[in-house]
FIPAKOL-543231 format. One record per residue: z, y, x of N, C-alpha, C in turn; residue in one letter. Coordinates in steps of 0.02 Angstrom, whole numbers, padded with zeros to 5 digits, always signed. Last residue first. Example, Ala and Ser with C-alpha at 12.3 -4.5 7.8 and 13.67 -1.06 7.14 Angstrom:
residues 2
+00354-00112+00642+00357-00053+00684+00394+00002+00645s
+00390-00284+00660+00390-00225+00615+00390-00165+00660a
//
This chain:
residues 456
+08241+10269+02783+08186+10213+02774+08139+10247+02720t
+08353+10344+02797+08314+10338+02844+08265+10305+02835l
+08435+10308+02681+08406+10387+02692+08356+10391+02750w
+08484+10187+02702+08435+10198+02658+08394+10265+02651v
+08497+10118+02860+08519+10164+02824+08468+10190+02760a
+08457+10012+02952+08449+10000+02879+08476+10048+02826k
+08471+09999+03082+08420+10035+03070+08403+10035+02981g
+08594+09947+03145+08546+09892+03102+08487+09926+03086s
+08657+10064+03202+08624+09993+03247+08564+09960+03205r
+08714+10093+03107+08668+10140+03130+08620+10103+03184w
+08800+10012+03062+08744+10033+03011+08692+10078+03043l
+08890+09996+03152+08849+09940+03138+08796+09962+03098k
+08949+10138+03152+08897+10113+03222+08854+10043+03199l
+09005+10110+03027+08949+10178+03053+08913+10148+03101m
+09104+10024+03054+09067+10004+03003+08997+10068+03011n
+09173+10101+03157+09151+10040+03173+09087+10030+03125h
+09220+10207+03080+09170+10226+03122+09140+10160+03153t
+09301+10145+02995+09241+10182+02973+09200+10196+03021a
+09406+10114+03094+09370+10056+03061+09315+10094+03025c
+09449+10231+03141+09428+10179+03177+09379+10135+03138i
+09495+10291+03009+09447+10311+03054+09419+10262+03094l
+09605+10191+02991+09548+10197+02961+09488+10233+02985s
+09687+10224+03099+09643+10165+03102+09603+10170+03061w
+09714+10348+03067+09687+10353+03136+09646+10277+03125e
+09792+10321+02951+09743+10369+02947+09686+10356+03015s
+09903+10237+03015+09855+10220+02957+09803+10255+02954r
+09958+10349+03100+09931+10294+03129+09891+10258+03080c
+10012+10429+02994+09976+10448+03048+09926+10389+03082a
+10107+10332+02930+10054+10366+02895+10004+10407+02944d
+10213+10311+03045+10150+10244+03014+10099+10284+02969l
+10202+10405+03196+10230+10394+03131+10175+10328+03090g
+10087+10483+03294+10157+10449+03274+10176+10443+03215r
+09927+10460+03376+09980+10500+03346+10036+10452+03329r
+09850+10382+03459+09871+10456+03495+09917+10481+03436m
+09881+10197+03467+09866+10269+03443+09884+10339+03474f
+09777+10105+03608+09837+10131+03586+09831+10197+03529s
+09651+10040+03603+09726+10004+03626+09785+10034+03607r
+09498+10067+03609+09550+10098+03558+09610+10033+03561f
+09376+10052+03688+09444+10075+03719+09493+10093+03675g
+09260+10007+03647+09290+10088+03628+09354+10103+03652r
+09252+09868+03691+09205+09921+03705+09237+09998+03699v
+09396+09826+03678+09365+09822+03733+09310+09882+03740e
+09441+09864+03536+09474+09865+03588+09449+09882+03661k
+09312+09844+03445+09361+09914+03449+09406+09918+03515i
+09269+09726+03478+09214+09775+03497+09260+09844+03499q
+09374+09647+03465+09352+09658+03537+09321+09704+03547g
+09377+09658+03323+09438+09684+03370+09409+09688+03447f
+09258+09595+03306+09275+09652+03282+09327+09682+03324v
+09263+09461+03353+09231+09503+03384+09243+09582+03376p
+09360+09412+03253+09380+09425+03325+09328+09452+03368e
+09295+09399+03129+09348+09455+03140+09356+09462+03215i
+09159+09312+03172+09176+09366+03131+09227+09408+03153t
+09193+09200+03237+09132+09228+03261+09121+09296+03218r
+09302+09137+03180+09305+09154+03270+09256+09205+03273g
+09270+09089+03061+09317+09134+03064+09307+09168+03135r
+09180+08994+03051+09137+09059+03040+09199+09110+03068i
+09244+08874+03065+09203+08912+03121+09177+08972+03106k
+09283+08861+02915+09321+08884+02976+09291+08906+03043y
+09160+08793+02877+09182+08849+02856+09241+08896+02899l
+09158+08684+02938+09108+08708+02949+09133+08787+02920e
+09265+08613+02890+09256+08619+02969+09213+08676+02972r
+09266+08609+02751+09324+08649+02786+09310+08664+02866g
+09162+08504+02746+09160+08581+02716+09201+08630+02752r
+09218+08404+02812+09164+08425+02827+09151+08506+02808d
+09409+08421+02808+09339+08388+02766+09279+08439+02809t
+09503+08473+02865+09483+08412+02903+09428+08389+02859q
+09547+08567+02775+09513+08594+02840+09488+08535+02882l
+09614+08496+02681+09557+08527+02665+09512+08558+02732k
+09734+08463+02749+09674+08392+02733+09617+08437+02719r
+09791+08569+02748+09767+08542+02810+09707+08479+02807e
+09822+08599+02621+09776+08652+02673+09746+08601+02721m
+09912+08498+02607+09825+08489+02565+09782+08554+02605l
+10016+08543+02681+09983+08465+02691+09909+08473+02652q
+10043+08659+02615+10020+08657+02687+09982+08588+02711t
+10089+08607+02477+10019+08652+02501+10001+08665+02555a
+10128+08421+02500+10142+08507+02493+10087+08555+02502t
+10090+08289+02393+10079+08334+02470+10098+08405+02450l
+10101+08204+02284+10144+08226+02322+10142+08270+02392g
+09950+08097+02309+09989+08142+02271+10052+08153+02312e
+09811+08101+02423+09844+08070+02384+09901+08123+02349p
+09652+08180+02385+09694+08171+02415+09749+08136+02385p
+09484+08102+02366+09540+08122+02328+09605+08112+02370v
+09363+08094+02493+09403+08070+02439+09460+08106+02405g
+09396+08129+02685+09354+08107+02623+09400+08080+02559e
+09403+08211+02829+09449+08170+02775+09394+08169+02718q
+09325+08164+02984+09330+08199+02933+09369+08168+02883p
+09443+08110+03132+09375+08097+03076+09403+08145+03015p
+09494+08211+03251+09512+08175+03190+09456+08163+03151n
+09468+08297+03368+09494+08224+03372+09497+08180+03309e
+09426+08412+03326+09375+08371+03358+09396+08299+03374r
+09526+08464+03249+09453+08456+03222+09407+08407+03253l
+09622+08465+03333+09622+08419+03290+09559+08401+03248a
+09564+08565+03425+09576+08493+03461+09583+08454+03385k
+09578+08678+03339+09515+08643+03366+09519+08576+03399r
+09720+08681+03326+09670+08666+03259+09620+08646+03291q
+09761+08707+03448+09780+08650+03411+09746+08636+03361k
+09701+08836+03474+09688+08777+03501+09718+08713+03480w
+09766+08901+03339+09689+08889+03355+09678+08840+03400d
+09923+08832+03280+09876+08863+03321+09807+08855+03344k
+09912+08779+03101+09923+08764+03174+09901+08810+03213q
+09821+08795+02991+09910+08772+02989+09932+08759+03042t
+09722+08903+02939+09755+08861+02981+09804+08848+02973a
+09661+08919+02768+09710+08957+02821+09722+08890+02864v
+09558+08971+02650+09564+08919+02707+09596+08952+02759l
+09568+09011+02479+09604+09016+02537+09590+08955+02597l
+09453+09081+02366+09482+09022+02390+09512+09025+02461e
+09493+09205+02243+09470+09193+02311+09509+09135+02345i
+09530+09252+02115+09489+09184+02132+09474+09155+02194d
+09560+09386+02129+09494+09380+02131+09456+09292+02129g
+09697+09362+02248+09659+09405+02204+09581+09375+02194a
+09767+09183+02241+09734+09236+02281+09688+09287+02227a
+09906+09111+02197+09843+09134+02179+09813+09196+02206k
+10026+09039+02308+10016+09099+02264+09940+09111+02253k
+10037+08930+02403+10039+08915+02328+10026+08974+02278t
+10021+08980+02512+09969+08938+02503+09975+08921+02430l
+10128+09072+02528+10055+09103+02526+09996+09055+02506n
+10229+08981+02527+10229+09039+02481+10165+09061+02477d
+10191+08914+02663+10205+08881+02597+10199+08918+02537e
+10093+08987+02758+10150+08989+02745+10155+08954+02671g
+09977+09070+02891+10008+09012+02851+10084+09004+02822c
+09950+09176+02969+09947+09185+02886+09979+09130+02851y
+09947+09125+03091+09987+09164+03079+09994+09182+03014g
+09832+09036+03089+09897+08997+03069+09945+09065+03050a
+09687+09139+03013+09714+09080+03063+09805+09066+03045d
+09573+09127+02872+09636+09165+02903+09663+09091+02967a
+09443+09183+02752+09479+09122+02812+09530+09175+02845l
+09408+09159+02585+09456+09201+02643+09482+09154+02681g
+09275+09161+02475+09314+09110+02538+09350+09162+02571v
+09214+09248+02382+09221+09171+02360+09275+09147+02405v
+09190+09402+02333+09219+09359+02396+09239+09281+02374i
+09042+09434+02243+09094+09425+02248+09133+09396+02302k
+08929+09569+02225+08941+09505+02238+09008+09496+02268e
+08929+09707+02190+08938+09657+02138+08949+09593+02152e
+09015+09846+02239+08974+09793+02261+08983+09730+02206i
+09073+09971+02225+09019+09958+02177+08984+09885+02200g
+09184+10024+02287+09110+10040+02301+09052+10018+02270v
+09277+09966+02195+09257+10038+02213+09202+10070+02235q
+09256+09831+02210+09240+09855+02146+09253+09936+02158k
+09287+09814+02340+09233+09791+02325+09214+09825+02254r
+09425+09866+02345+09373+09907+02386+09300+09885+02368n
+09493+09754+02289+09494+09830+02262+09431+09862+02293s
+09468+09659+02386+09455+09639+02309+09438+09711+02268e
+09533+09710+02487+09467+09693+02507+09428+09694+02427a
+09674+09716+02441+09634+09766+02439+09562+09764+02448q
+09687+09589+02424+09697+09617+02360+09648+09699+02374e
+09691+09534+02549+09642+09521+02511+09624+09540+02442l
+09801+09593+02591+09729+09612+02624+09673+09589+02583m
+09905+09544+02525+09903+09613+02517+09811+09633+02537p
+09888+09403+02550+09870+09411+02487+09872+09507+02482h
+09934+09424+02706+09865+09373+02680+09853+09404+02599l
+10037+09484+02765+09997+09521+02750+09932+09493+02704q
+10144+09409+02798+10155+09439+02723+10102+09479+02721q
+10111+09353+02915+10122+09314+02854+10115+09349+02784r
+10095+09415+03036+10043+09415+02995+10064+09390+02924d
+10235+09505+03123+10190+09449+03104+10128+09472+03042n
+10311+09625+03113+10290+09601+03187+10235+09533+03169e
+10266+09762+03016+10286+09701+03028+10268+09654+03073q
+10196+09873+03004+10268+09888+03046+10280+09804+03061q
+10035+09896+02985+10088+09879+02959+10149+09873+03008t
+09877+09965+02925+09926+09959+02968+10000+09947+02935v
+09723+09896+02863+09790+09925+02848+09829+09916+02928e
+09575+09881+02775+09600+09891+02837+09670+09916+02811e
+09407+09798+02728+09475+09808+02707+09528+09822+02766a
+09282+09764+02785+09305+09786+02698+09364+09801+02670v
+09188+09788+02917+09256+09773+02894+09259+09818+02815i
+09058+09678+02955+09075+09743+02920+09151+09731+02895i
+09009+09558+03016+09058+09607+03034+09080+09670+03025q
+08943+09469+02929+08901+09527+02982+08948+09579+03023d
+09040+09416+02879+09011+09375+02919+08954+09414+02969e
+09162+09543+02852+09117+09495+02830+09082+09455+02878t
+09354+09570+02871+09284+09576+02898+09231+09518+02855a
+09493+09649+02864+09460+09606+02842+09388+09612+02858v
+09634+09688+02985+09565+09702+02962+09542+09647+02924a
+09775+09784+03033+09748+09726+03000+09680+09746+02979q
+09899+09813+03163+09828+09832+03123+09797+09776+03098a
+10056+09833+03200+10019+09785+03185+09965+09803+03142n
+10116+09940+03330+10097+09931+03251+10063+09874+03258f
+10234+09944+03466+10167+09945+03435+10161+09943+03357a
+10283+09920+03632+10304+09957+03575+10242+09982+03524q
+10279+09745+03670+10261+09809+03676+10294+09853+03609e
+10317+09608+03783+10330+09639+03720+10288+09715+03737y
+10140+09511+03837+10244+09528+03834+10240+09568+03767g
+10026+09496+03812+10042+09521+03873+10124+09530+03892k
+10016+09451+03696+09992+09408+03741+10018+09424+03819r
+10158+09528+03614+10087+09514+03629+10078+09470+03676t
+10281+09553+03492+10263+09523+03552+10184+09511+03557k
+10351+09733+03477+10321+09690+03456+10294+09629+03507m
+10445+09837+03407+10452+09807+03468+10416+09755+03444i
+10374+09967+03305+10416+09910+03310+10405+09879+03375r
+10387+10140+03232+10346+10101+03271+10393+10026+03287s
+10457+10249+03181+10419+10198+03132+10390+10153+03168e
+10512+10323+03282+10553+10289+03238+10530+10230+03197p
+10454+10366+03430+10415+10352+03361+10461+10307+03329d
+10569+10396+03503+10498+10441+03505+10466+10435+03442t
+10664+10314+03478+10680+10368+03482+10617+10431+03484t
+10653+10146+03398+10626+10198+03458+10636+10266+03436n
+10803+10033+03388+10742+10088+03359+10731+10151+03410a
+10862+09885+03392+10850+09935+03419+10799+09973+03366q
+11016+09779+03361+10939+09793+03340+10932+09862+03371v
+11113+09642+03423+11085+09716+03446+11028+09737+03413e
+11229+09566+03311+11169+09565+03350+11144+09642+03357k
+11344+09570+03216+11345+09589+03282+11292+09591+03336g
+11284+09542+03097+11311+09605+03114+11313+09628+03195e
+11297+09402+03113+11236+09423+03104+11236+09496+03126v
+11441+09393+03103+11397+09367+03166+11332+09389+03171e
+11479+09442+02990+11503+09470+03048+11466+09452+03104d
+11423+09348+02890+11383+09422+02900+11410+09456+02963p
+11392+09185+02973+11438+09234+02943+11404+09303+02951s
+11275+09084+02981+11315+09123+03018+11357+09162+02974k
+11248+08925+02870+11220+09000+02908+11271+09031+02935p
+11260+08764+02937+11284+08813+02908+11263+08885+02917k
+11122+08660+02960+11170+08692+02995+11205+08759+02944r
+11101+08523+02841+11072+08566+02882+11139+08605+02909g
+11151+08477+02671+11124+08460+02734+11116+08517+02777r
+11306+08527+02587+11230+08531+02599+11203+08510+02663p
+11420+08425+02530+11411+08462+02576+11328+08482+02580k
+11432+08395+02355+11410+08361+02407+11391+08432+02464k
+11439+08444+02215+11493+08406+02256+11477+08369+02312g
+11355+08519+02158+11327+08452+02168+11389+08422+02191t
+11402+08643+02131+11376+08604+02082+11354+08533+02106r
+11471+08672+02258+11510+08660+02204+11484+08623+02140e
+11368+08686+02350+11398+08623+02356+11457+08616+02297e
+11288+08785+02292+11264+08725+02279+11315+08661+02295k
+11385+08887+02314+11371+08868+02237+11343+08798+02228e
+11375+08887+02454+11439+08873+02426+11433+08857+02346e
+11238+08922+02470+11262+08863+02496+11333+08831+02467r
+11257+09052+02402+11205+08997+02388+11219+08935+02402a
+11336+09124+02497+11365+09114+02427+11316+09061+02390d
+11266+09112+02615+11316+09082+02619+11337+09071+02549l
+11143+09201+02566+11143+09136+02589+11211+09092+02592k
+11217+09321+02543+11184+09273+02481+11174+09212+02495k
+11269+09359+02671+11308+09338+02618+11281+09299+02571q
+11131+09384+02716+11162+09333+02751+11246+09308+02702q
+11101+09510+02645+11063+09439+02652+11088+09375+02670a
+11190+09581+02688+11198+09580+02621+11152+09510+02611e
+11163+09601+02832+11240+09580+02811+11233+09544+02725r
+11043+09669+02816+11050+09587+02862+11120+09567+02844a
+11068+09780+02762+11033+09733+02724+11033+09662+02746q
+11148+09845+02859+11172+09826+02798+11133+09787+02750a
+11054+09862+02964+11114+09818+02971+11149+09806+02901k
+10951+09928+02901+10943+09863+02927+11018+09833+02931e
+11026+10065+02891+11014+10024+02821+11000+09945+02843r
+11069+10082+03022+11117+10071+02978+11098+10040+02918e
+10934+10103+03069+10983+10048+03103+11017+10031+03048l
+10887+10218+03003+10855+10147+02988+10893+10089+03018r
+10984+10296+03041+10975+10282+02967+10940+10216+02959e
+10939+10308+03179+11020+10291+03158+11011+10267+03087k
+10829+10356+03169+10837+10292+03191+10895+10265+03179c
+10843+10495+03103+10811+10448+03084+10815+10363+03105a
+10911+10548+03194+10942+10543+03154+10906+10481+03106k
+10808+10548+03315+10878+10512+03316+10918+10487+03266l
+10730+10647+03254+10706+10586+03261+10778+10527+03282r
+10807+10758+03234+10781+10731+03178+10746+10656+03182a
+10836+10779+03358+10894+10769+03335+10858+10731+03264l
+10705+10825+03408+10727+10762+03443+10791+10745+03402r
+10703+10938+03328+10642+10898+03337+10674+10831+03358d
+10807+11021+03383+10783+10995+03315+10736+10944+03307e
+10793+11024+03538+10827+10984+03510+10822+10980+03436h
+10693+11100+03598+10663+11040+03567+10709+11005+03530n
+10763+11199+03674+10719+11217+03629+10696+11169+03568r
+10870+11160+03772+10877+11147+03706+10833+11157+03657l
+10808+11171+03901+10840+11108+03888+10856+11096+03804d
+10773+11303+03904+10729+11257+03907+10746+11196+03872e
+10888+11404+03785+10856+11391+03849+10818+11326+03842p
+10832+11503+03641+10873+11449+03674+10849+11425+03742l
+10776+11665+03648+10767+11603+03632+10814+11562+03680e
+10912+11802+03637+10855+11779+03658+10839+11708+03625d
+11027+11823+03483+11001+11838+03565+10941+11797+03571g
+11079+11903+03351+11029+11869+03380+11011+11875+03449r
+11238+11923+03268+11177+11945+03322+11131+11890+03355k
+11355+11861+03225+11301+11896+03180+11245+11939+03227d
+11447+11897+03361+11441+11853+03301+11391+11897+03254k
+11387+11929+03520+11429+11955+03465+11416+11923+03401g
+11336+11896+03647+11296+11944+03595+11339+11976+03545y
+11429+11822+03713+11381+11854+03751+11342+11913+03695t
+11508+11751+03624+11539+11806+03657+11484+11834+03703k
+11393+11695+03560+11439+11732+03511+11488+11772+03563d
+11349+11605+03648+11306+11647+03628+11342+11696+03594e
+11451+11519+03667+11428+11562+03729+11386+11623+03719e
+11455+11448+03531+11522+11485+03561+11502+11543+03615v
+11328+11388+03536+11347+11449+03488+11412+11482+03515d
+11351+11309+03643+11301+11345+03654+11326+11409+03599k
+11444+11211+03576+11469+11257+03647+11419+11312+03659v
+11353+11168+03478+11425+11194+03463+11436+11236+03533a
+11262+11093+03553+11257+11147+03506+11307+11180+03488a
+11349+10995+03616+11309+11053+03660+11285+11111+03605e
+11383+10926+03502+11437+10969+03548+11409+11009+03579s
+11253+10885+03441+11298+10914+03414+11359+10965+03460f
+11240+10788+03557+11172+10847+03546+11212+10910+03502m
+11335+10697+03556+11322+10758+03620+11276+10811+03608k
+11311+10639+03430+11383+10676+03450+11363+10725+03505d
+11175+10576+03469+11185+10628+03407+11251+10685+03416i
+11240+10488+03557+11175+10542+03582+11182+10601+03538e
+11316+10399+03502+11339+10444+03560+11303+10511+03565k
+11231+10350+03410+11294+10386+03382+11301+10444+03442k
+11157+10281+03500+11115+10327+03461+11169+10369+03432l
+11234+10185+03564+11212+10240+03607+11178+10300+03550p
+11248+10101+03433+11301+10139+03462+11277+10197+03515e
+11125+10059+03399+11159+10104+03357+11205+10135+03383l
+11009+10060+03531+11049+10030+03482+11087+10071+03446t
+10836+10111+03576+10917+10134+03587+10948+10086+03524r
+10685+10137+03669+10733+10099+03621+10804+10110+03627n
+10601+10196+03759+10644+10245+03730+10690+10213+03662a
+10545+10097+03835+10608+10122+03865+10639+10168+03822a
+10431+10079+03765+10475+10031+03766+10566+10063+03778l
+10358+10230+03722+10380+10195+03764+10431+10134+03736s
+10227+10281+03611+10302+10282+03614+10316+10224+03665a
+10116+10274+03505+10128+10323+03552+10199+10332+03572n
+10100+10095+03510+10113+10144+03474+10116+10219+03534a
+09960+09973+03519+10017+10013+03562+10036+10072+03518q
+09932+09866+03419+09906+09918+03441+09964+09958+03461i
+09892+09688+03384+09936+09739+03393+09907+09798+03439k
+09799+09639+03241+09793+09642+03306+09848+09703+03319t
+09754+09508+03110+09778+09566+03142+09779+09576+03215g
+09606+09450+03000+09657+09442+03049+09712+09515+03077d
+09495+09362+02898+09547+09423+02916+09598+09402+02968l
+09339+09352+02834+09377+09332+02884+09448+09391+02880s
+09235+09291+02692+09271+09348+02730+09321+09314+02782v
+09101+09251+02615+09148+09223+02653+09187+09288+02704t
+09053+09350+02493+09057+09270+02511+09099+09236+02542g
+08953+09495+02552+09013+09450+02547+09004+09365+02533l
+08876+09597+02647+08861+09533+02614+08934+09497+02620k
+08822+09753+02679+08862+09718+02661+08864+09654+02619v
+08702+09810+02692+08735+09784+02743+08790+09748+02737l
+08628+09875+02599+08622+09801+02596+08656+09775+02648g
+08652+10025+02584+08597+09986+02626+08576+09925+02636s
+08763+10033+02505+08688+10033+02474+08632+10031+02516e
+08859+09961+02596+08841+09924+02543+08775+09947+02505a
+08861+10074+02682+08853+10021+02708+08821+09961+02658c
+08897+10178+02585+08841+10172+02626+08816+10123+02639l
+09032+10106+02568+08975+10133+02513+08914+10143+02538r
+09103+10132+02687+09088+10072+02653+09016+10069+02617l
+09106+10271+02673+09064+10238+02752+09049+10164+02715v
+09196+10290+02583+09149+10319+02586+09095+10292+02637d
+09303+10218+02634+09273+10197+02571+09205+10221+02577l
+09340+10296+02757+09333+10226+02757+09288+10195+02703f
+09387+10418+02699+09311+10412+02729+09295+10355+02743l
+09515+10411+02662+09460+10389+02604+09401+10389+02636r
+09570+10442+02786+09579+10376+02772+09529+10353+02706k
+09534+10587+02797+09501+10539+02841+09505+10468+02810l
+09619+10615+02686+09546+10631+02672+09510+10582+02727n
+09765+10594+02740+09727+10568+02680+09650+10555+02669a
+09743+10689+02852+09763+10606+02865+09734+10577+02800e
+09723+10826+02876+09668+10786+02835+09681+10708+02840n
+09800+10899+02958+09803+10901+02892+09760+10862+02855d
+09765+10824+03090+09835+10803+03065+09830+10820+02987k
+09648+10859+03115+09667+10786+03106+09725+10781+03063r
+09676+10994+03127+09614+10971+03082+09642+10889+03061f
+09760+11002+03238+09774+11013+03169+09749+10987+03110r
+09662+10968+03324+09724+10907+03318+09743+10925+03250s
+09570+11064+03330+09544+10990+03328+09603+10956+03297i
+09645+11163+03366+09618+11161+03305+09604+11104+03279t
+09684+11142+03494+09742+11149+03440+09710+11130+03367s
+09566+11139+03558+09597+11066+03547+09659+11069+03504h
+09453+11242+03489+09505+11229+03546+09543+11152+03535d
+09268+11245+03446+09347+11243+03420+09395+11213+03487p
+09134+11316+03466+09187+11288+03517+09259+11285+03479l
+08964+11289+03423+09033+11312+03422+09079+11292+03462q
+08851+11217+03423+08856+11261+03474+08925+11302+03471n
+08853+11135+03318+08817+11185+03295+08827+11248+03356a
+08933+11009+03329+08965+11083+03303+08931+11143+03314t
+08811+10931+03367+08871+10920+03306+08909+10979+03293v
+08764+10995+03480+08732+10983+03421+08782+10968+03358v
+08877+10993+03566+08858+11051+03545+08805+11047+03498k
+08877+10839+03591+08944+10881+03542+08909+10951+03530y
+08757+10838+03663+08778+10794+03593+08828+10830+03551a
+08788+10905+03778+08738+10925+03728+08746+10899+03657v
+08951+10948+03842+08903+10887+03824+08851+10914+03762d
+09032+11059+03865+08992+11038+03913+08934+10985+03893t
+09110+11088+03746+09076+11162+03800+09031+11136+03853q
+09152+10979+03680+09111+11048+03649+09076+11090+03700c
+09213+10920+03797+09156+10894+03781+09107+10951+03723y
+09339+10987+03786+09294+11004+03844+09224+10979+03821k
+09386+10948+03658+09368+11023+03680+09327+11025+03734e
+09394+10805+03691+09348+10831+03631+09334+10901+03663i
+09499+10829+03772+09429+10813+03793+09382+10828+03751r
+09604+10867+03678+09587+10908+03741+09517+10897+03763r
+09608+10766+03590+09574+10838+03560+09561+10887+03616s
+09553+10599+03622+09600+10663+03645+09579+10727+03636s
+09461+10523+03581+09502+10537+03531+09553+10586+03556r
+09315+10424+03610+09350+10484+03631+09405+10505+03559e
+09213+10336+03568+09284+10307+03590+09309+10371+03623g
+09106+10374+03485+09107+10366+03554+09165+10336+03607t
+09163+10385+03360+09117+10327+03365+09107+10313+03449c
+09263+10480+03399+09291+10421+03376+09227+10367+03388y
+09151+10593+03396+09206+10581+03449+09219+10500+03450a
+09104+10590+03267+09068+10567+03324+09108+10552+03380y
+09218+10623+03178+09181+10560+03176+09146+10534+03242v
+09263+10743+03243+09309+10695+03244+09262+10625+03231l
+09126+10820+03184+09147+10806+03263+09208+10769+03285l
+09115+10796+03058+09076+10782+03086+09087+10755+03157g
+09248+10877+03018+09244+10806+03011+09193+10760+03056a
+09196+10994+03059+09258+10971+03103+09256+10905+03086m
+09086+11026+02977+09063+11015+03058+09124+10978+03091m
+09148+11027+02853+09094+10978+02860+09095+10954+02948s
+09234+11142+02873+09266+11071+02874+09205+11013+02892p
+09191+11262+02965+09172+11235+02920+09200+11160+02930d
+09336+11362+03048+09271+11323+03051+09256+11283+02984f
+09364+11524+02965+09387+11462+02979+09318+11421+03000a
+09414+11697+02965+09369+11640+02951+09391+11574+02995s
+09553+11753+02880+09519+11747+02942+09459+11681+02939h
+09523+11814+02709+09569+11784+02776+09527+11774+02833g
+09433+11773+02558+09487+11823+02604+09514+11781+02645i
+09355+11687+02491+09324+11736+02554+09371+11781+02591g
+09383+11619+02388+09373+11697+02387+09339+11730+02438d
+09432+11502+02400+09361+11489+02379+09334+11564+02378a
+09532+11441+02547+09524+11486+02500+09457+11498+02474r
+09565+11272+02578+09542+11328+02596+09527+11380+02536y
+09611+11152+02536+09654+11191+02561+09628+11260+02568k
+09482+11076+02490+09515+11091+02450+09597+11151+02470a
+09384+11028+02569+09386+11102+02564+09441+11121+02532y
+09413+10896+02590+09420+10927+02645+09427+11006+02629f
+09369+10851+02454+09432+10851+02467+09453+10889+02533p
+09214+10858+02466+09246+10913+02442+09334+10920+02446q
+09132+10766+02527+09193+10804+02568+09237+10860+02541l
+09068+10617+02515+09107+10681+02481+09155+10714+02522a
+08922+10599+02600+08967+10571+02584+09015+10634+02557i
+08810+10634+02670+08792+10589+02618+08862+10559+02595h
+08828+10704+02768+08790+10742+02723+08794+10709+02661r
+08876+10617+02873+08940+10671+02847+08892+10721+02777i
+08766+10553+02890+08813+10515+02857+08863+10560+02827v
+08706+10643+02978+08665+10636+02911+08722+10594+02869d
+08786+10661+03087+08775+10719+03047+08748+10702+02966l
+08762+10522+03138+08829+10562+03106+08818+10609+03055v
+08629+10543+03181+08657+10501+03128+08720+10523+03094f
+08632+10647+03279+08590+10648+03202+08616+10593+03164w
+08716+10557+03355+08734+10629+03334+08693+10638+03279a
+08639+10460+03412+08695+10437+03360+08728+10499+03332l
+08452+10481+03400+08527+10490+03439+08572+10495+03394h
+08325+10482+03367+08361+10429+03355+08436+10418+03381n
+08271+10612+03410+08289+10607+03333+08326+10547+03316q
+08350+10655+03551+08306+10631+03523+08326+10618+03444p
+08420+10835+03569+08420+10771+03576+08359+10721+03544l
+08361+10962+03573+08403+10956+03618+08412+10877+03635w
+08273+11023+03465+08251+10980+03525+08308+10967+03577d
+08364+11070+03363+08325+11001+03347+08302+10969+03420a
+08405+11179+03415+08450+11125+03425+08418+11057+03409l
+08290+11279+03508+08304+11239+03440+08355+11185+03453s
+08262+11333+03633+08295+11361+03581+08313+11344+03514p
+08305+11213+03759+08269+11240+03707+08294+11266+03652p
+08407+11278+03896+08396+11225+03849+08328+11261+03788l
+08397+11394+03967+08417+11348+04015+08396+11278+03958l
+08296+11542+03943+08337+11485+03912+08341+11424+03955y
+08286+11626+04037+08316+11646+03991+08353+11593+03949a
+08290+11564+04204+08262+11569+04132+08301+11611+04094p
+08372+11531+04328+08367+11594+04318+08326+11608+04238n
+08336+11408+04391+08410+11427+04358+08418+11492+04327r
+08209+11305+04423+08231+11389+04421+08293+11384+04359d
+08146+11200+04494+08220+11197+04469+08224+11277+04490c
+07990+11104+04471+08031+11163+04490+08094+11161+04461p
+07972+10951+04560+07976+10989+04499+08018+11041+04510i
+07870+10966+04722+07925+10942+04680+07923+10987+04618f
+07791+10933+04846+07783+10933+04767+07837+10915+04739n
+07788+11039+04981+07818+10984+04938+07800+10993+04868y
+07659+11087+05089+07699+11098+05036+07726+11040+04996a
+07590+11095+05255+07602+11059+05196+07658+11066+05150m
//
């Protein structure tokens, strides 16, 4: 009696179909990514290559861009793991046309094309708009903390930084003397020992940290002196002692310990729900269908200064990609609330609806307080007027939209795709990476919607 098994013969000439088109089903994400790459402007990616064909052969930038986009769509950002998947994963083989770029090439391409990858966000947003997926009117904005590629333990205050820099200069001087004795002056010896090979790079980071701390120290001292001068001027003008606590002296402010990170000097210590982290503040503006229409990365620990810049970027992006429908209402949580934000006119005459207190308090107030009606009384501040607007029937219904638009976007990015920390260092590099994350978020929405115009 013979077994009835499907044959498993590993000796045929072809282990896979001879045509790449047969390797994956036609509705696979890899084919969709390649279609998107064909429908966006890739000329900037070719700018640094010679057009006369002279020199060593390079991987086609369109293939490399497609590889990065597909990897980010699937939640993979490590250049070494991407290299491995190019060797073992069928979808990656389809994207690369069975070519094998190594991790250094992948990493270098990502680094060399920071600006181009950032522009990719607008290209994808344009495709979403052309497919009818971008419906403006009401948008929501929020920020989330993304860990930097640096440790909290790498933070230093100004005095330890100065000592570390002095120590490195001393070590370099001692090494120079030793090499002069060994090899003679004006002669080159072998490579520096292992413990000194990366000193130049580390010294540059230490100097950047030192310069930042000294600059912030001077700015804090100047700002505090201005407060004192303004208080004294008011006292002289009115003849009365101003109410409230007197500002501290510049010396007292200067005595506060400020830290900078020696691994990524441009990152900041930020408070999150899990405690303090070395991070950046990633911002996004999203439609009701969770399409991101504006994105940014900032060093500021809170969101207050980002309200108007983010709405301005959303309005600018709308015009750039040719969306005629205007943004009518912008929704934001209490992190963006401030008297100056609420009194300033928003870009494009966007109506602001900003929570004036933490979400749980805001929800409680909406549950317990009756809706506000009629004309508001005179003499209310901008914050009080906003609180009253939130209490109206219209305000209640509009603010409910915020929780189901922008918060799921961050959930999809951080929980589903696992993007919780940046791979690269430096503000510009992290901005480029966040743009690519937001672009691939929109691309996945377009793929799952089935509305891509070139596929219908």
